[in-house]
N, C-alpha and C positions, 0 to 999 in steps of 0.2 A: 901324905896329906899336906895341904897348904893352908895357910891362914888366908883370910880375906885380903889382908894387906899384901901377902905374897902373890895372890892371883892378880890383884890390881897392878903390882909391880911388873909382872910378866907381860900383861896386856899393854900397859903403858909403854914399856920398852919397845914393843913392836910398833905401836902407833908413832912413837917418836922417831924410830928408824924410818918410817914412811913419810916423815916430814910434818907430823902433827905436833902442836904445842898444847900443853895443859892450859886451859882457859879458866876453869872453875872446878872447885872440889867441895863437896858437902860430905861431912863425915860425922857419924854419931860419936859421942864422947868415949864410948868403949869400942874396942876393935871388932866386936861381934855384931854391932848394929848396922843399920842401913847406911849405904854409901853411894855417892854418885860423883863421877868425874866427867868433865866435858873437854874434849880435845878438838882443836880446829886446825884446818889447813886453808889455803886460799880457795880451795874448791869445795870443801865439805866439812861438816862437823860430825863427830862421833861421841856418843855418850855411853859410858860403862856404868851399870847399876847393879848393886847388890841389895836384895830384899831379904833381910834376916829372917823375918817370920816365915816367908815362903821358901827360904833357902834357895833362891833363884838368882843366877848371875846372867845378866842380859846386856848385850851390846846392841846399841841402836844407832841409826843414822838419821840425820836431820833432813827430812823431806819437806818440801814447801808447806805441806799441810800439817806438819808436826813430826814428832819422833816416831820412827818405824823400826820394829824389831829386825835386826840383822842376824843375830845368833843368840841362843839362850840355852842354858843348861841348869837343871835342878840338881841339888845335892842333898844327900841323906844326912842323918844326924852325926855320922862319924867324921864329917868334914868335907873339904873340897879335894877331890881326887886329882892328883897330878895329871893323869892321862886325860881327864875331862877338861881341865883348864888348858892343857896343851892343845886339845882339839879346837877350843875357842881361839887360842893364840894363832893356830894355823889358819883358821878361817879369816881372822883379821889380816894376817900376813899375806894370804893368797888373794883375798877378795877386796878388802877395803881400799887398798891402794889402787887397784884397777877400777873400782867403782867410782872413785873420786876423779878419775880422768876420763871416764866414759862421756861421750858427747850424745846429745839428744837426737 
């Protein structure tokens, strides 16, 4: 099981390896509350969100019309499963880098 901070650390590391920089972070006073981090690259912005009440981890991309869900996973009361977070990390590693360089 991972903490919310641990999940964010894994996803952040992949985004930074893809050339994204942390632009903004909003975090509740306790480590179990809501959290949002925004990462930017020259081509794209990505937001990682944790909704504590819904127990939902969402990765979004900035489309011109607003934030659009890229990947999401709900978690049960026992915590954030390593394998589910790893699946989100793989999605980011495999797709976000490619999406940011796609041409119209």
